[in-house]
C-alpha positions in Angstrom: 10.3 3.0 18.1 13.5 4.9 19.8 14.1 4.1 23.6 13.8 6.1 26.2 16.7 7.6 28.2 17.3 6.0 31.8 17.1 9.7 33.5 18.6 10.5 36.0 16.7 7.0 38.7 19.9 5.9 36.9 23.2 6.5 38.1 23.4 4.1 39.7 26.5 2.3 37.3 25.2 -1.1 37.2 21.1 -0.5 36.0 23.3 1.7 33.4 25.0 -1.2 32.0 21.6 -2.9 32.6 20.1 -0.4 30.5 22.6 -0.2 27.9 22.9 -3.6 27.8 18.7 -4.0 26.4 19.1 -1.4 23.9 22.2 -2.5 22.8 20.7 -6.2 22.5 17.1 -4.5 20.8 19.0 -2.7 18.3 20.2 -6.1 17.2 17.1 -8.2 17.2 18.1 -10.1 20.4 15.1 -9.5 22.3 15.1 -12.1 25.0 18.5 -10.6 26.2 16.7 -6.8 26.0 13.6 -8.2 27.7 15.0 -10.0 30.3 17.8 -6.9 31.8 14.5 -4.1 31.4 12.9 -6.8 33.8 16.0 -6.8 35.6 15.7 -2.7 35.9 11.8 -2.3 37.0 12.8 -5.0 39.8 14.8 -2.7 41.4 12.9 0.5 40.5 9.6 -1.0 39.5 8.5 2.7 39.1 10.3 3.8 36.8 7.8 4.7 33.8 10.8 5.0 30.9 11.9 1.4 31.4 8.2 0.1 31.6 8.6 1.8 27.8 11.3 0.1 26.9 10.1 -3.1 27.3 6.9 -3.1 25.9 9.3 -1.3 23.1 11.1 -4.8 23.1 8.3 -7.0 23.6 6.1 -5.0 20.4 9.6 -5.8 18.1 9.9 -9.1 19.2 5.9 -9.5 18.1 4.2 -10.0 21.5 1.7 -7.3 20.9 -0.2 -7.6 23.9 2.4 -8.1 26.5 3.4 -4.5 24.7 0.4 -3.0 25.6 0.8 -4.4 29.1 3.5 -2.6 29.7 2.5 0.6 27.7 -0.4 1.3 29.8 1.3 0.4 33.0 4.1 3.2 32.1 0.8 5.9 31.4 -0.6 4.6 34.9 2.4 6.3 35.8 2.8 9.3 34.0 -0.6 10.3 32.3 0.9 12.6 29.9 3.3 9.9 28.9 3.2 11.3 25.1 5.9 8.9 24.0 3.9 5.6 25.7 0.1 7.0 24.6 1.5 7.1 20.8 3.3 3.1 21.6 -0.1 2.4 22.4 -1.7 3.6 20.0 0.5 2.2 17.2 0.4 -1.2 18.9 -3.6 -1.0 19.6 -3.6 -0.1 15.6 -1.4 -3.3 14.6 -3.8 -6.0 16.4 -6.9 -4.4 14.8 -7.9 -2.5 18.4 -9.7 0.4 16.5 -11.3 2.8 19.0 -8.7 1.9 21.4 -6.0 2.8 19.4 -8.1 6.4 18.5 -8.4 6.9 22.4 -4.6 6.8 22.4 -4.2 8.8 20.0 -7.1 11.0 20.6 -4.3 11.6 24.1 -1.7 12.0 22.3 -2.5 14.4 20.7 -4.1 17.0 23.1 -0.3 16.3 24.2 1.1 16.9 20.7 -1.1 18.9 18.5 2.0 20.2 16.5 3.0 16.6 16.1 2.3 15.8 12.5 2.9 11.6 12.6 0.6 11.5 15.2 -2.6 13.1 12.6 -1.1 11.2 10.3 -1.5 8.2 12.1 -5.1 8.8 13.7 -6.0 9.5 9.9 -5.0 6.0 8.7 -7.5 4.4 11.8 -10.5 6.4 11.0 -9.7 5.9 7.2 -9.0 2.0 8.1 -12.5 2.4 9.7 -14.1 4.4 7.0 -14.7 7.7 9.0 -13.9 9.4 6.3 -14.9 13.2 7.5 -12.7 12.6 10.9 -9.5 11.1 8.9 -9.7 14.1 6.2 -10.2 16.5 9.6 -7.0 15.0 11.0 -5.2 15.5 7.0 -6.1 18.9 7.2 -5.0 19.6 10.7 -1.5 18.3 8.8 -2.0 21.5 6.1 -2.5 23.6 8.6 0.9 22.4 11.0 2.2 22.7 6.8 1.0 23.3 4.0 3.2 21.8 1.2 2.8 17.9 2.9 2.1 16.3 -0.2 1.2 13.2 2.1 -1.2 15.1 3.4 -3.1 15.7 -0.7 -2.4 12.4 -1.4 -4.0 11.2 2.0 -6.9 13.4 1.2 -7.0 12.6 -2.5 -7.4 8.9 -1.4 -10.5 10.1 1.1 -12.2 12.0 -1.6 -11.6 9.0 -4.2 -13.3 6.5 -1.5 -16.3 9.2 -1.1 -16.3 9.0 -5.3 -15.8 12.7 -5.2 -13.5 12.7 -8.8 -13.0 16.3 -8.8 -11.7 16.7 -5.3 -9.4 13.7 -5.5 -8.0 14.4 -8.6 -7.7 18.4 -7.3 -5.5 17.3 -4.1 -3.1 14.4 -6.1 -2.3 17.1 -8.2 -1.7 18.9 -5.4 0.7 16.6 -4.1 2.4 16.5 -6.8 3.1 20.2 -7.2 4.9 19.1 -3.4 6.4 16.1 -4.3 6.7 15.8 -8.6 7.8 11.6 -7.1 4.4 11.5 -5.4 3.8 7.5 -6.4 0.2 6.8 -4.8 -0.8 10.6 -6.3 1.0 9.3 -9.7 -0.7 5.9 -9.8 -4.3 7.0 -8.2 -4.4 10.2 -10.6 -3.6 8.5 -13.9 -6.5 6.2 -13.2 -8.9 9.1 -13.0 -7.5 11.1 -16.0 -7.5 7.5 -17.7 -11.2 6.6 -17.0 -12.3 10.0 -18.0 -10.6 9.4 -21.3 -7.0 11.6 -21.1 -5.0 8.9 -22.0 -2.3 10.7 -22.9 -1.8 12.4 -19.7 -2.8 9.0 -17.8 0.5 7.5 -19.9 3.0 10.2 -18.4 1.3 10.0 -14.8 2.1 6.2 -15.2 5.2 5.8 -16.9 6.5 8.8 -14.4 5.3 6.2 -11.7 6.9 2.9 -13.3 10.1 4.7 -13.0 10.1 5.1 -9.7 8.6 1.0 -8.8 8.9 -1.2 -12.0 8.2 -3.5 -10.6 4.8 -2.9 -9.2 2.0 -4.9 -10.5 -1.3 -2.6 -10.3 0.6 0.2 -12.8 2.4 -2.1 -15.0 -1.6 -3.5 -15.6 -2.9 0.1 -15.6 -0.3 1.0 -18.4 -1.1 -1.7 -20.3 -4.3 -0.7 -20.6 -4.1 2.9 -21.5 -1.4 1.5 -24.0 -3.4 -0.9 -25.6 -7.0 2.0 -25.6 -3.6 4.0 -27.5 -3.3 1.3 -30.1 0.1 1.3 -29.3 0.8 -2.0 -28.9 4.6 -1.6 -29.4 4.8 0.1 -26.0 2.8 -2.0 -24.5 4.4 -5.8 -25.3 7.1 -5.4 -23.0 5.3 -5.1 -20.0 2.6 -7.7 -21.0 5.6 -10.5 -21.6 6.9 -9.4 -18.1 3.6 -9.9 -16.6 3.4 -13.4 -18.5 6.7 -14.6 -17.4 5.0 -14.0 -13.7 1.7 -15.1 -14.3 1.5 -17.6 -17.7 -1.4 -18.5 -16.7 -3.4 -15.7 -16.8 -6.2 -15.5 -19.3 -6.0 -12.0 -19.3 -2.7 -11.2 -19.7 -2.9 -13.5 -22.8 -5.5 -11.8 -24.9 -3.5 -9.1 -24.1 0.1 -10.3 -25.4 -2.3 -11.9 -28.6 -4.0 -9.1 -29.7 -0.5 -7.2 -29.3 1.3 -9.4 -31.1 -1.2 -9.3 -33.6 -1.4 -6.1 -33.9 2.2 -5.9 -34.6 1.9 -8.4 -37.5 2.7 -11.6 -35.6 0.3 -13.5 -36.3 1.9 -17.4 -36.5 2.7 -16.0 -32.9 0.0 -14.6 -31.8 -2.6 -17.9 -32.7 -0.4 -19.5 -30.5 -0.8 -17.3 -27.1 -4.7 -17.6 -27.6 -5.0 -21.5 -28.1 -3.2 -21.4 -25.2 -5.2 -18.8 -22.9 -8.5 -21.0 -24.6 -6.9 -24.1 -23.0 -6.9 -22.4 -20.0 -10.4 -21.1 -19.9 -12.1 -22.4 -22.4 -15.2 -20.1 -22.0 -13.5 -16.8 -22.5 -15.3 -15.0 -25.4 -13.0 -12.2 -26.3 -10.5 -14.6 -26.9 -12.4 -16.8 -29.6 -13.0 -13.9 -31.2 -9.9 -13.4 -31.1 -8.4 -16.2 -32.7 -11.4 -16.8 -35.2 -9.9 -13.4 -36.0 -6.2 -14.5 -36.5 -7.4 -17.9 -38.7 -9.7 -15.8 -40.7 -7.0 -13.0 -41.6 -4.6 -16.3 -42.5 -7.2 -17.9 -44.5 -7.7 -21.0 -42.4 -11.2 -21.6 -42.5 -11.2 -24.7 -40.9 -9.9 -23.9 -37.9 -11.5 -20.0 -38.6 -15.0 -22.3 -38.2 -14.1 -24.4 -35.6 -13.9 -21.0 -33.6 -16.6 -19.4 -34.9 -18.9 -22.2 -33.6 -17.5 -21.6 -30.2 -18.6 -18.5 -30.1 -22.1 -19.4 -31.6 -22.2 -21.1 -28.4 -20.7 -19.5 -25.8 -23.0 -16.4 -26.5 -26.1 -18.8 -27.0 -25.0 -19.6 -23.4 -24.2 -23.0 -23.8 
């Protein structure tokens, strides 16, 4: 958010100093001082709409969203076409969950500034949040009318089609997004999921590996890439990612399952047994863990432990 200029009304040097002091305070995070100085200006110039907006911005940045809204509304009451305040008002209403009021504010803003792309993105976001997907789609298409190469709009449209379960359309729009911005993380992630579910594991891996270079610590991305590596039986590549996540989530049975399977398939059967034994203590009714533990014990000829596992598997299958 950018604080407005004071305008010709503040030829008064004292008012200009108050304004400059308020802006400097707000920019440094001292919102109370900013509010105090903006309020002092308003004591002398109560009709100055820009200062009403500025004090609203200070309240917003302080986290007092309802106080901010009151000030933005005052600014707009003084100048109905005050588009900056209309945009700020829409944003503030969106933050507190007053979605319809946010939409109304953004609509008024867009009537004045129909070529402002961020306004269309803002209203599209609220429409999407409220499941008004066709309206969200129309807003993003407005962005593409203004900028036919806007990757964010294509990616957003992909998300809408994905929510509507129109996978072909979603895939097409994620592809368009990546044509214009090859590092679009959302499109890489979502497209990887779509093609992976279709069985194109090589393409899914290519997309996820590109994405993980951009955001190496994104957990959902790591999990999806692990799943694809495991499906491809590329256990050597899956293992480092699994071990990284296991350090963060040592009691996650699904991670431990993948960890044990990868270890076993790479020939580390004893280590796999340790992992599976740890996992079944955490989740005793997890059938795949017991099945893999049985296979490991059987592979090393431990009949007693194999039998123990088979008995547990039989009990789980019978629902005991």
